[in-house]
N, C-alpha and C positions, 0 to 999 in steps of 0.2 A: 724699529718698525719691521725690519726684515724678519726677525725672529717670530713676531706675531703672525706674519703671512706664512712663514714656514710651518708654524704649528697648525694653522688652519689647513694647509695643504696636506700635512702629515695625518691629521685627524680625518680628513676627507678620504685619503688613500686607505687608512686603516678601516674606516667604515665601509668603503667600497669592497675591500678585500674580505671583510667579515660577512658582508651581504653575499658576495660571490660564493664563499665557503658554505654558508647556510643554504643557498639555492642548490649547490651541488649535493649537499646532504639530503635535501628534499627530493631531488631527482633520483638519488640512489634508493631512498625509501619507497618512492613510487614504483621503481623497477622491481624491488623486492615484493611489493604488494601485488603487482601484475603477475609475477612469478608464482606467488601463492594461489592466485585465482585460477591458474591453468588446470590443475587437477579437477577443480570443481567444474570448469567449463567442459572438460573431457567427459566427466561423469554425467553432466547434464545432457550432452549430445547423445551419449549411450542410452540413457533413460528415455529421452525423447524418441529415439529410434524404436525402442521397445514398445513405447506407448503407441506410436504410429502403426506398428505391425499389429498390435492388439486391436486397435480401432478398426483396421482393415478387416481383420478376422471377424470381429463382432458385426460389422456392417454386412459382411457376406452371409452371416447367419440371420440377422435381423435388420432389414433395410430401414425401418422406422426409428431405430435407436439414435439418440443424440447424447453426446457426452455432457456431463454436468459442467457448468462453467467453473473455471478456477477462481474467479473473482466473485465474492458473495454479493448477491443483490439485496438491497435494503429491504424491499417488500417481503422477500423470503425470510430474512432474519427477523423482521418484525412479526410476521406470521408465526414463526417458531416460538418467539418469546411469549406472545400472547397465549398460544396453545399450551406452553409449559406452565404458564402462570395459572391457567384454569379459569380465570374470570376476567371481565373487562379491565383494561388498564388505562390510566391517564397518560397524556403525552409525556409528562415529567418522569413517570415510572419507566416508560419505554426508553426514553433518552438515557436514563441512568443504567438501564439494563444493557444497552448497546453502546455505551460511551467509549469502550475500547475498540469497537469495530468501525463505527461511523461517526462523523461529526454531528453535533446536535442540529446544525442547519440541514444536513442531508436527511436525518430522521424526520424532522418536522416537515420538511418539504415533501418527502415521500408520503407521510401520513395525510397531508392536505390534498395532494394530487390523487392518491389512491382511495380516498374516502368520498369522492364525489364523482358524478358522471356515470356513464353506462358501464365503464370498465372498473367500477369501484370494487376494491378488494376488502376494505374495512368499513364497518358501520360505526357511526358515532352516536352515542346516547348519553346525554348529560356530561359531555366532556370525556367519556370513557370509550376506548376503542375496542371493538371485537372483530373477529374475522367473519366475513359474510359467508354463508353456506354455499 
C-alpha cells in the first residue's frame, strides 16, 4: 500500500513541477511580448505628439475645423455604400456590403433609427434605402 501512496505523491509532485515550469515559460513569453511592444509604444507617442502639434496649428488657422473621428460611424459608412451603389439598396445588401466593418445588428439598428423621425438620414421606399437629400 505504501508504494501506491508513494506513486500518487510522486505523480502529484511531477505534475506540480511541470505546471510550475509551464507557468514560468508563459511568464517569460509575456515579458518578451511586452518588450516587443515597447518600440511601437514609443512610435505611437511620437506620432501622437506630431498630430497634436498639427491640430494646434490647424486650429490657429481655422477655428471651426474639427478632426475626422478615428472610429467609423455606421450612418456615414451606410451613406457611402448607398452612394457608391448608385441606386436604392435593401437592408440585406447593405449588411453584406458592410459585414467586415460592423455587425449586422449595428447596421440594422442604425438603418431603423436613422430612417424615421425628424433627424432621418435615410428614406425607405418598398424596403429599399436611399440617402435623403
